[in-house]
Biotite code that builds the C-alpha atoms (Angstrom):
import biotite.structure as struc

atoms = struc.array([
    struc.Atom([0.000, 0.000, 0.000], chain_id="A", res_id=1, res_name="MET", atom_name="CA", element="C"),
    struc.Atom([1.289, 3.475, -0.844], chain_id="A", res_id=2, res_name="SER", atom_name="CA", element="C"),
    struc.Atom([1.952, 6.124, 1.781], chain_id="A", res_id=3, res_name="GLU", atom_name="CA", element="C"),
    struc.Atom([-1.131, 7.947, 0.548], chain_id="A", res_id=4, res_name="ARG", atom_name="CA", element="C"),
    struc.Atom([-3.155, 4.772, 1.031], chain_id="A", res_id=5, res_name="GLY", atom_name="CA", element="C"),
    struc.Atom([-1.839, 4.448, 4.583], chain_id="A", res_id=6, res_name="HIS", atom_name="CA", element="C"),
    struc.Atom([-2.878, 8.018, 5.310], chain_id="A", res_id=7, res_name="ASP", atom_name="CA", element="C"),
    struc.Atom([-6.386, 7.402, 3.968], chain_id="A", res_id=8, res_name="ARG", atom_name="CA", element="C"),
    struc.Atom([-6.874, 4.370, 6.202], chain_id="A", res_id=9, res_name="VAL", atom_name="CA", element="C"),
    struc.Atom([-5.645, 6.207, 9.284], chain_id="A", res_id=10, res_name="ILE", atom_name="CA", element="C"),
    struc.Atom([-7.779, 9.228, 8.377], chain_id="A", res_id=11, res_name="ASP", atom_name="CA", element="C"),
    struc.Atom([-10.858, 6.986, 8.179], chain_id="A", res_id=12, res_name="ALA", atom_name="CA", element="C"),
    struc.Atom([-10.090, 5.627, 11.637], chain_id="A", res_id=13, res_name="LEU", atom_name="CA", element="C"),
    struc.Atom([-9.645, 9.124, 13.068], chain_id="A", res_id=14, res_name="ARG", atom_name="CA", element="C"),
    struc.Atom([-12.750, 10.669, 11.501], chain_id="A", res_id=15, res_name="THR", atom_name="CA", element="C"),
    struc.Atom([-15.245, 7.876, 12.162], chain_id="A", res_id=16, res_name="ARG", atom_name="CA", element="C"),
    struc.Atom([-17.869, 8.920, 14.716], chain_id="A", res_id=17, res_name="ARG", atom_name="CA", element="C"),
    struc.Atom([-20.611, 7.198, 16.682], chain_id="A", res_id=18, res_name="SER", atom_name="CA", element="C"),
    struc.Atom([-23.817, 8.375, 15.016], chain_id="A", res_id=19, res_name="ILE", atom_name="CA", element="C"),
    struc.Atom([-27.026, 8.386, 17.036], chain_id="A", res_id=20, res_name="ARG", atom_name="CA", element="C"),
    struc.Atom([-29.254, 10.422, 14.731], chain_id="A", res_id=21, res_name="GLY", atom_name="CA", element="C"),
    struc.Atom([-30.108, 9.062, 11.304], chain_id="A", res_id=22, res_name="PHE", atom_name="CA", element="C"),
    struc.Atom([-31.807, 10.573, 8.282], chain_id="A", res_id=23, res_name="ALA", atom_name="CA", element="C"),
    struc.Atom([-35.052, 8.942, 7.190], chain_id="A", res_id=24, res_name="ASP", atom_name="CA", element="C"),
    struc.Atom([-33.394, 7.429, 4.129], chain_id="A", res_id=25, res_name="ILE", atom_name="CA", element="C"),
    struc.Atom([-33.255, 3.670, 3.441], chain_id="A", res_id=26, res_name="PRO", atom_name="CA", element="C"),
    struc.Atom([-29.849, 2.050, 3.191], chain_id="A", res_id=27, res_name="VAL", atom_name="CA", element="C"),
    struc.Atom([-29.547, 0.211, -0.152], chain_id="A", res_id=28, res_name="PRO", atom_name="CA", element="C"),
    struc.Atom([-29.118, -3.519, 0.331], chain_id="A", res_id=29, res_name="ARG", atom_name="CA", element="C"),
    struc.Atom([-26.051, -3.541, -1.908], chain_id="A", res_id=30, res_name="GLU", atom_name="CA", element="C"),
    struc.Atom([-24.268, -1.117, 0.443], chain_id="A", res_id=31, res_name="LEU", atom_name="CA", element="C"),
    struc.Atom([-25.102, -3.250, 3.456], chain_id="A", res_id=32, res_name="THR", atom_name="CA", element="C"),
    struc.Atom([-23.662, -6.247, 1.648], chain_id="A", res_id=33, res_name="GLU", atom_name="CA", element="C"),
    struc.Atom([-20.448, -4.353, 0.900], chain_id="A", res_id=34, res_name="ARG", atom_name="CA", element="C"),
    struc.Atom([-20.113, -3.684, 4.618], chain_id="A", res_id=35, res_name="LEU", atom_name="CA", element="C"),
    struc.Atom([-20.621, -7.356, 5.391], chain_id="A", res_id=36, res_name="LEU", atom_name="CA", element="C"),
    struc.Atom([-17.893, -8.238, 2.904], chain_id="A", res_id=37, res_name="ASP", atom_name="CA", element="C"),
    struc.Atom([-15.561, -5.836, 4.740], chain_id="A", res_id=38, res_name="ALA", atom_name="CA", element="C"),
    struc.Atom([-16.536, -7.370, 8.076], chain_id="A", res_id=39, res_name="ALA", atom_name="CA", element="C"),
    struc.Atom([-15.752, -10.850, 6.800], chain_id="A", res_id=40, res_name="ALA", atom_name="CA", element="C"),
    struc.Atom([-12.143, -9.832, 6.098], chain_id="A", res_id=41, res_name="TRP", atom_name="CA", element="C"),
    struc.Atom([-11.449, -9.209, 9.774], chain_id="A", res_id=42, res_name="ALA", atom_name="CA", element="C"),
    struc.Atom([-8.943, -11.466, 11.522], chain_id="A", res_id=43, res_name="PRO", atom_name="CA", element="C"),
    struc.Atom([-10.509, -14.426, 13.301], chain_id="A", res_id=44, res_name="SER", atom_name="CA", element="C"),
    struc.Atom([-9.214, -16.936, 15.806], chain_id="A", res_id=45, res_name="ALA", atom_name="CA", element="C"),
    struc.Atom([-8.013, -20.040, 13.987], chain_id="A", res_id=46, res_name="GLY", atom_name="CA", element="C"),
    struc.Atom([-9.514, -18.521, 10.836], chain_id="A", res_id=47, res_name="ASN", atom_name="CA", element="C"),
    struc.Atom([-12.802, -20.082, 11.950], chain_id="A", res_id=48, res_name="ARG", atom_name="CA", element="C"),
    struc.Atom([-14.802, -16.996, 10.943], chain_id="A", res_id=49, res_name="GLN", atom_name="CA", element="C"),
    struc.Atom([-17.506, -18.126, 13.340], chain_id="A", res_id=50, res_name="ASP", atom_name="CA", element="C"),
    struc.Atom([-19.227, -14.766, 13.497], chain_id="A", res_id=51, res_name="TRP", atom_name="CA", element="C"),
    struc.Atom([-22.786, -14.141, 12.343], chain_id="A", res_id=52, res_name="HIS", atom_name="CA", element="C"),
    struc.Atom([-24.633, -10.997, 11.269], chain_id="A", res_id=53, res_name="PHE", atom_name="CA", element="C"),
    struc.Atom([-28.398, -10.636, 11.665], chain_id="A", res_id=54, res_name="SER", atom_name="CA", element="C"),
    struc.Atom([-29.559, -7.765, 9.436], chain_id="A", res_id=55, res_name="ILE", atom_name="CA", element="C"),
    struc.Atom([-32.718, -6.173, 10.784], chain_id="A", res_id=56, res_name="VAL", atom_name="CA", element="C"),
    struc.Atom([-34.590, -3.863, 8.415], chain_id="A", res_id=57, res_name="GLU", atom_name="CA", element="C"),
    struc.Atom([-38.157, -4.702, 9.463], chain_id="A", res_id=58, res_name="SER", atom_name="CA", element="C"),
    struc.Atom([-39.762, -1.963, 11.611], chain_id="A", res_id=59, res_name="PRO", atom_name="CA", element="C"),
    struc.Atom([-41.749, -4.633, 13.456], chain_id="A", res_id=60, res_name="ASP", atom_name="CA", element="C"),
    struc.Atom([-38.673, -6.649, 14.381], chain_id="A", res_id=61, res_name="VAL", atom_name="CA", element="C"),
    struc.Atom([-36.797, -3.509, 15.434], chain_id="A", res_id=62, res_name="LYS", atom_name="CA", element="C"),
    struc.Atom([-39.760, -2.487, 17.579], chain_id="A", res_id=63, res_name="ALA", atom_name="CA", element="C"),
    struc.Atom([-39.874, -5.911, 19.225], chain_id="A", res_id=64, res_name="ALA", atom_name="CA", element="C"),
    struc.Atom([-36.145, -5.750, 19.964], chain_id="A", res_id=65, res_name="MET", atom_name="CA", element="C"),
    struc.Atom([-36.375, -2.217, 21.349], chain_id="A", res_id=66, res_name="GLY", atom_name="CA", element="C"),
    struc.Atom([-39.352, -3.184, 23.496], chain_id="A", res_id=67, res_name="GLY", atom_name="CA", element="C"),
    struc.Atom([-37.467, -6.158, 24.939], chain_id="A", res_id=68, res_name="ALA", atom_name="CA", element="C"),
    struc.Atom([-34.480, -3.994, 25.847], chain_id="A", res_id=69, res_name="VAL", atom_name="CA", element="C"),
    struc.Atom([-36.612, -1.279, 27.455], chain_id="A", res_id=70, res_name="ARG", atom_name="CA", element="C"),
    struc.Atom([-38.536, -3.888, 29.438], chain_id="A", res_id=71, res_name="CYS", atom_name="CA", element="C"),
    struc.Atom([-35.341, -5.525, 30.694], chain_id="A", res_id=72, res_name="LYS", atom_name="CA", element="C"),
    struc.Atom([-33.817, -2.264, 31.816], chain_id="A", res_id=73, res_name="TRP", atom_name="CA", element="C"),
    struc.Atom([-37.057, -1.207, 33.505], chain_id="A", res_id=74, res_name="LYS", atom_name="CA", element="C"),
    struc.Atom([-36.871, -4.472, 35.425], chain_id="A", res_id=75, res_name="GLU", atom_name="CA", element="C"),
    struc.Atom([-33.208, -3.927, 36.337], chain_id="A", res_id=76, res_name="ILE", atom_name="CA", element="C"),
    struc.Atom([-33.856, -0.395, 37.562], chain_id="A", res_id=77, res_name="ILE", atom_name="CA", element="C"),
    struc.Atom([-36.935, -1.434, 39.544], chain_id="A", res_id=78, res_name="ALA", atom_name="CA", element="C"),
    struc.Atom([-34.885, -4.095, 41.309], chain_id="A", res_id=79, res_name="GLY", atom_name="CA", element="C"),
    struc.Atom([-32.194, -1.624, 42.341], chain_id="A", res_id=80, res_name="ASN", atom_name="CA", element="C"),
    struc.Atom([-34.153, 1.224, 43.883], chain_id="A", res_id=81, res_name="GLN", atom_name="CA", element="C"),
    struc.Atom([-31.967, 1.041, 46.989], chain_id="A", res_id=82, res_name="ASP", atom_name="CA", element="C"),
    struc.Atom([-28.919, 2.194, 45.047], chain_id="A", res_id=83, res_name="LEU", atom_name="CA", element="C"),
    struc.Atom([-28.058, 5.855, 45.414], chain_id="A", res_id=84, res_name="GLY", atom_name="CA", element="C"),
    struc.Atom([-27.203, 6.090, 41.725], chain_id="A", res_id=85, res_name="CYS", atom_name="CA", element="C"),
    struc.Atom([-30.384, 4.483, 40.395], chain_id="A", res_id=86, res_name="VAL", atom_name="CA", element="C"),
    struc.Atom([-31.614, 7.698, 38.739], chain_id="A", res_id=87, res_name="GLN", atom_name="CA", element="C"),
    struc.Atom([-28.294, 8.180, 36.978], chain_id="A", res_id=88, res_name="GLU", atom_name="CA", element="C"),
    struc.Atom([-28.513, 4.577, 35.824], chain_id="A", res_id=89, res_name="LEU", atom_name="CA", element="C"),
    struc.Atom([-32.043, 5.129, 34.535], chain_id="A", res_id=90, res_name="ALA", atom_name="CA", element="C"),
    struc.Atom([-30.964, 8.246, 32.649], chain_id="A", res_id=91, res_name="ASP", atom_name="CA", element="C"),
    struc.Atom([-28.010, 6.392, 31.133], chain_id="A", res_id=92, res_name="TYR", atom_name="CA", element="C"),
    struc.Atom([-30.098, 3.370, 30.134], chain_id="A", res_id=93, res_name="ALA", atom_name="CA", element="C"),
    struc.Atom([-32.761, 5.515, 28.482], chain_id="A", res_id=94, res_name="ALA", atom_name="CA", element="C"),
    struc.Atom([-30.892, 5.421, 25.171], chain_id="A", res_id=95, res_name="SER", atom_name="CA", element="C"),
    struc.Atom([-29.994, 1.709, 25.139], chain_id="A", res_id=96, res_name="PHE", atom_name="CA", element="C"),
    struc.Atom([-32.898, 0.828, 22.846], chain_id="A", res_id=97, res_name="ALA", atom_name="CA", element="C"),
    struc.Atom([-32.576, 3.785, 20.492], chain_id="A", res_id=98, res_name="ASP", atom_name="CA", element="C"),
    struc.Atom([-31.153, 1.467, 17.848], chain_id="A", res_id=99, res_name="PHE", atom_name="CA", element="C"),
    struc.Atom([-34.777, 0.859, 16.814], chain_id="A", res_id=100, res_name="ASP", atom_name="CA", element="C"),
    struc.Atom([-34.781, 4.317, 15.200], chain_id="A", res_id=101, res_name="ARG", atom_name="CA", element="C"),
    struc.Atom([-32.009, 3.418, 12.756], chain_id="A", res_id=102, res_name="ALA", atom_name="CA", element="C"),
    struc.Atom([-32.880, 2.271, 9.227], chain_id="A", res_id=103, res_name="PRO", atom_name="CA", element="C"),
    struc.Atom([-30.841, -0.912, 9.736], chain_id="A", res_id=104, res_name="VAL", atom_name="CA", element="C"),
    struc.Atom([-29.678, -2.751, 12.833], chain_id="A", res_id=105, res_name="VAL", atom_name="CA", element="C"),
    struc.Atom([-26.896, -5.316, 12.485], chain_id="A", res_id=106, res_name="ILE", atom_name="CA", element="C"),
    struc.Atom([-26.724, -7.776, 15.358], chain_id="A", res_id=107, res_name="VAL", atom_name="CA", element="C"),
    struc.Atom([-23.229, -9.245, 15.559], chain_id="A", res_id=108, res_name="VAL", atom_name="CA", element="C"),
    struc.Atom([-22.977, -12.599, 17.300], chain_id="A", res_id=109, res_name="SER", atom_name="CA", element="C"),
    struc.Atom([-20.235, -15.127, 17.949], chain_id="A", res_id=110, res_name="ALA", atom_name="CA", element="C"),
    struc.Atom([-20.069, -18.854, 18.544], chain_id="A", res_id=111, res_name="ALA", atom_name="CA", element="C"),
    struc.Atom([-19.894, -19.870, 22.190], chain_id="A", res_id=112, res_name="ARG", atom_name="CA", element="C"),
    struc.Atom([-17.074, -22.206, 23.270], chain_id="A", res_id=113, res_name="PRO", atom_name="CA", element="C"),
    struc.Atom([-17.840, -25.834, 22.494], chain_id="A", res_id=114, res_name="ASN", atom_name="CA", element="C"),
    struc.Atom([-18.049, -28.590, 25.098], chain_id="A", res_id=115, res_name="SER", atom_name="CA", element="C"),
    struc.Atom([-14.425, -29.650, 24.636], chain_id="A", res_id=116, res_name="VAL", atom_name="CA", element="C"),
    struc.Atom([-13.183, -26.091, 25.106], chain_id="A", res_id=117, res_name="GLN", atom_name="CA", element="C"),
    struc.Atom([-15.346, -25.660, 28.217], chain_id="A", res_id=118, res_name="ARG", atom_name="CA", element="C"),
    struc.Atom([-14.108, -28.958, 29.666], chain_id="A", res_id=119, res_name="LYS", atom_name="CA", element="C"),
    struc.Atom([-10.447, -28.139, 29.074], chain_id="A", res_id=120, res_name="LEU", atom_name="CA", element="C"),
    struc.Atom([-10.415, -24.445, 29.910], chain_id="A", res_id=121, res_name="LEU", atom_name="CA", element="C"),
    struc.Atom([-13.402, -23.729, 32.158], chain_id="A", res_id=122, res_name="GLY", atom_name="CA", element="C"),
    struc.Atom([-13.848, -20.011, 32.711], chain_id="A", res_id=123, res_name="GLU", atom_name="CA", element="C"),
    struc.Atom([-11.021, -19.297, 30.266], chain_id="A", res_id=124, res_name="TYR", atom_name="CA", element="C"),
    struc.Atom([-12.763, -21.055, 27.375], chain_id="A", res_id=125, res_name="ALA", atom_name="CA", element="C"),
    struc.Atom([-14.382, -17.904, 26.008], chain_id="A", res_id=126, res_name="GLY", atom_name="CA", element="C"),
    struc.Atom([-11.323, -15.626, 25.964], chain_id="A", res_id=127, res_name="PRO", atom_name="CA", element="C"),
    struc.Atom([-9.087, -18.427, 24.704], chain_id="A", res_id=128, res_name="THR", atom_name="CA", element="C"),
    struc.Atom([-11.413, -19.510, 21.891], chain_id="A", res_id=129, res_name="ALA", atom_name="CA", element="C"),
    struc.Atom([-11.339, -15.934, 20.606], chain_id="A", res_id=130, res_name="GLY", atom_name="CA", element="C"),
    struc.Atom([-14.741, -15.980, 18.893], chain_id="A", res_id=131, res_name="SER", atom_name="CA", element="C"),
    struc.Atom([-16.026, -12.955, 20.809], chain_id="A", res_id=132, res_name="PHE", atom_name="CA", element="C"),
    struc.Atom([-12.907, -10.908, 20.031], chain_id="A", res_id=133, res_name="ALA", atom_name="CA", element="C"),
    struc.Atom([-13.055, -11.976, 16.378], chain_id="A", res_id=134, res_name="SER", atom_name="CA", element="C"),
    struc.Atom([-16.661, -10.817, 16.043], chain_id="A", res_id=135, res_name="ALA", atom_name="CA", element="C"),
    struc.Atom([-15.788, -7.500, 17.694], chain_id="A", res_id=136, res_name="ALA", atom_name="CA", element="C"),
    struc.Atom([-13.010, -6.967, 15.137], chain_id="A", res_id=137, res_name="MET", atom_name="CA", element="C"),
    struc.Atom([-15.466, -7.766, 12.348], chain_id="A", res_id=138, res_name="ALA", atom_name="CA", element="C"),
    struc.Atom([-17.818, -5.137, 13.761], chain_id="A", res_id=139, res_name="ALA", atom_name="CA", element="C"),
    struc.Atom([-14.996, -2.578, 13.686], chain_id="A", res_id=140, res_name="GLU", atom_name="CA", element="C"),
    struc.Atom([-14.244, -3.431, 10.048], chain_id="A", res_id=141, res_name="ASN", atom_name="CA", element="C"),
    struc.Atom([-17.909, -2.950, 9.251], chain_id="A", res_id=142, res_name="LEU", atom_name="CA", element="C"),
    struc.Atom([-18.126, 0.424, 10.983], chain_id="A", res_id=143, res_name="MET", atom_name="CA", element="C"),
    struc.Atom([-14.991, 1.843, 9.350], chain_id="A", res_id=144, res_name="VAL", atom_name="CA", element="C"),
    struc.Atom([-16.199, 0.632, 5.950], chain_id="A", res_id=145, res_name="ALA", atom_name="CA", element="C"),
    struc.Atom([-19.562, 2.297, 6.577], chain_id="A", res_id=146, res_name="ALA", atom_name="CA", element="C"),
    struc.Atom([-17.834, 5.581, 7.317], chain_id="A", res_id=147, res_name="HIS", atom_name="CA", element="C"),
    struc.Atom([-15.817, 5.285, 4.099], chain_id="A", res_id=148, res_name="ALA", atom_name="CA", element="C"),
    struc.Atom([-19.076, 4.849, 2.159], chain_id="A", res_id=149, res_name="LEU", atom_name="CA", element="C"),
    struc.Atom([-20.759, 7.886, 3.722], chain_id="A", res_id=150, res_name="GLY", atom_name="CA", element="C"),
    struc.Atom([-22.844, 5.939, 6.218], chain_id="A", res_id=151, res_name="LEU", atom_name="CA", element="C"),
    struc.Atom([-22.934, 6.295, 9.991], chain_id="A", res_id=152, res_name="GLY", atom_name="CA", element="C"),
    struc.Atom([-22.918, 3.667, 12.702], chain_id="A", res_id=153, res_name="THR", atom_name="CA", element="C"),
    struc.Atom([-23.169, 3.339, 16.437], chain_id="A", res_id=154, res_name="CYS", atom_name="CA", element="C"),
    struc.Atom([-21.947, 0.257, 18.291], chain_id="A", res_id=155, res_name="CYS", atom_name="CA", element="C"),
    struc.Atom([-24.324, -0.485, 21.172], chain_id="A", res_id=156, res_name="MET", atom_name="CA", element="C"),
    struc.Atom([-23.856, -2.920, 24.046], chain_id="A", res_id=157, res_name="THR", atom_name="CA", element="C"),
    struc.Atom([-26.368, -1.716, 26.631], chain_id="A", res_id=158, res_name="GLY", atom_name="CA", element="C"),
    struc.Atom([-28.958, -3.806, 24.799], chain_id="A", res_id=159, res_name="ALA", atom_name="CA", element="C"),
    struc.Atom([-27.055, -6.967, 25.714], chain_id="A", res_id=160, res_name="LEU", atom_name="CA", element="C"),
    struc.Atom([-28.838, -7.026, 29.073], chain_id="A", res_id=161, res_name="ALA", atom_name="CA", element="C"),
    struc.Atom([-31.718, -8.458, 27.022], chain_id="A", res_id=162, res_name="ALA", atom_name="CA", element="C"),
    struc.Atom([-29.547, -10.882, 25.039], chain_id="A", res_id=163, res_name="SER", atom_name="CA", element="C"),
    struc.Atom([-31.788, -13.889, 25.658], chain_id="A", res_id=164, res_name="GLU", atom_name="CA", element="C"),
    struc.Atom([-34.843, -12.016, 24.387], chain_id="A", res_id=165, res_name="ASP", atom_name="CA", element="C"),
    struc.Atom([-32.948, -10.699, 21.377], chain_id="A", res_id=166, res_name="LEU", atom_name="CA", element="C"),
    struc.Atom([-31.746, -14.192, 20.485], chain_id="A", res_id=167, res_name="CYS", atom_name="CA", element="C"),
    struc.Atom([-35.296, -15.488, 20.725], chain_id="A", res_id=168, res_name="GLN", atom_name="CA", element="C"),
    struc.Atom([-36.670, -12.707, 18.512], chain_id="A", res_id=169, res_name="ILE", atom_name="CA", element="C"),
    struc.Atom([-33.947, -13.300, 15.904], chain_id="A", res_id=170, res_name="LEU", atom_name="CA", element="C"),
    struc.Atom([-34.006, -17.084, 16.076], chain_id="A", res_id=171, res_name="GLY", atom_name="CA", element="C"),
    struc.Atom([-30.394, -17.341, 17.202], chain_id="A", res_id=172, res_name="LEU", atom_name="CA", element="C"),
    struc.Atom([-29.558, -20.652, 18.840], chain_id="A", res_id=173, res_name="SER", atom_name="CA", element="C"),
    struc.Atom([-28.095, -21.066, 22.296], chain_id="A", res_id=174, res_name="GLY", atom_name="CA", element="C"),
    struc.Atom([-24.766, -21.769, 20.641], chain_id="A", res_id=175, res_name="ARG", atom_name="CA", element="C"),
    struc.Atom([-24.393, -18.095, 19.851], chain_id="A", res_id=176, res_name="ARG", atom_name="CA", element="C"),
    struc.Atom([-23.870, -15.022, 22.015], chain_id="A", res_id=177, res_name="GLU", atom_name="CA", element="C"),
    struc.Atom([-24.605, -11.456, 20.971], chain_id="A", res_id=178, res_name="VAL", atom_name="CA", element="C"),
    struc.Atom([-21.466, -9.306, 20.854], chain_id="A", res_id=179, res_name="VAL", atom_name="CA", element="C"),
    struc.Atom([-22.978, -5.938, 19.923], chain_id="A", res_id=180, res_name="CYS", atom_name="CA", element="C"),
    struc.Atom([-25.666, -4.181, 17.945], chain_id="A", res_id=181, res_name="LEU", atom_name="CA", element="C"),
    struc.Atom([-24.616, -1.795, 15.189], chain_id="A", res_id=182, res_name="VAL", atom_name="CA", element="C"),
    struc.Atom([-27.138, 0.888, 14.264], chain_id="A", res_id=183, res_name="ALA", atom_name="CA", element="C"),
    struc.Atom([-26.656, 1.860, 10.616], chain_id="A", res_id=184, res_name="LEU", atom_name="CA", element="C"),
    struc.Atom([-27.929, 4.653, 8.421], chain_id="A", res_id=185, res_name="GLY", atom_name="CA", element="C"),
    struc.Atom([-27.163, 7.984, 6.791], chain_id="A", res_id=186, res_name="TYR", atom_name="CA", element="C"),
    struc.Atom([-26.030, 10.478, 9.455], chain_id="A", res_id=187, res_name="PRO", atom_name="CA", element="C"),
    struc.Atom([-28.344, 13.333, 10.268], chain_id="A", res_id=188, res_name="ARG", atom_name="CA", element="C"),
    struc.Atom([-25.320, 15.305, 11.467], chain_id="A", res_id=189, res_name="CYS", atom_name="CA", element="C"),
    struc.Atom([-21.609, 14.798, 11.996], chain_id="A", res_id=190, res_name="HIS", atom_name="CA", element="C"),
    struc.Atom([-20.564, 15.282, 15.623], chain_id="A", res_id=191, res_name="PRO", atom_name="CA", element="C"),
    struc.Atom([-17.206, 16.774, 16.459], chain_id="A", res_id=192, res_name="SER", atom_name="CA", element="C"),
    struc.Atom([-14.415, 14.570, 17.692], chain_id="A", res_id=193, res_name="ALA", atom_name="CA", element="C"),
    struc.Atom([-14.456, 13.806, 21.420], chain_id="A", res_id=194, res_name="PRO", atom_name="CA", element="C"),
    struc.Atom([-11.236, 14.242, 23.347], chain_id="A", res_id=195, res_name="ALA", atom_name="CA", element="C"),
    struc.Atom([-8.931, 11.240, 23.453], chain_id="A", res_id=196, res_name="ARG", atom_name="CA", element="C"),
    struc.Atom([-6.811, 10.262, 26.426], chain_id="A", res_id=197, res_name="LYS", atom_name="CA", element="C"),
    struc.Atom([-3.141, 11.108, 25.971], chain_id="A", res_id=198, res_name="PRO", atom_name="CA", element="C"),
    struc.Atom([-0.875, 8.255, 24.984], chain_id="A", res_id=199, res_name="ARG", atom_name="CA", element="C"),
    struc.Atom([0.873, 8.475, 28.352], chain_id="A", res_id=200, res_name="SER", atom_name="CA", element="C"),
    struc.Atom([-2.328, 7.337, 30.091], chain_id="A", res_id=201, res_name="GLU", atom_name="CA", element="C"),
    struc.Atom([-3.068, 4.319, 27.922], chain_id="A", res_id=202, res_name="ILE", atom_name="CA", element="C"),
    struc.Atom([0.348, 2.967, 26.914], chain_id="A", res_id=203, res_name="VAL", atom_name="CA", element="C"),
    struc.Atom([3.069, 1.233, 28.885], chain_id="A", res_id=204, res_name="ARG", atom_name="CA", element="C"),
    struc.Atom([6.219, -0.147, 27.327], chain_id="A", res_id=205, res_name="TYR", atom_name="CA", element="C"),
    struc.Atom([8.105, -3.132, 28.707], chain_id="A", res_id=206, res_name="PHE", atom_name="CA", element="C"),
])
């Protein structure tokens, strides 16, 4: 890759933003499929590529998913009224189901460790198998590719409190775990860059 190509890749990484407001414009299926192709070129543990992408365009399915997430968080908040920070938690959780406003929601899931891995490695089976990390890297590929094509995304994990309900709605088997939801659409606006921690706070050399 040329130096100019390197700069373009790094520029895409630096200018990508989490988009929470989307224009009321459908995302063409062919663009979504280009993003999925980019996702599939992510590194994966053992080259197993055991990620899965559930593409949700149906307003009814999105509404069912959003309703499940709101219901779960209402239950969580109701069960923690004794916490001093419960109102802050409620305010924070209020946006966890806002993915249902996006034209497309991509649910990224990964294979759970198999029985042999669980027997050998116990609690370390998941991190060692690498499926979750692989799916997360695929999601990053997808989001950077979306930015390059003029689309916006937001990676959402607050919805994972309702993972069981989401899996049931989407027909995902118990062999899979949801890694994140990616809201996708044309950005209504382009937010400015948030501050980043200085390198001295996040890096340590040995």
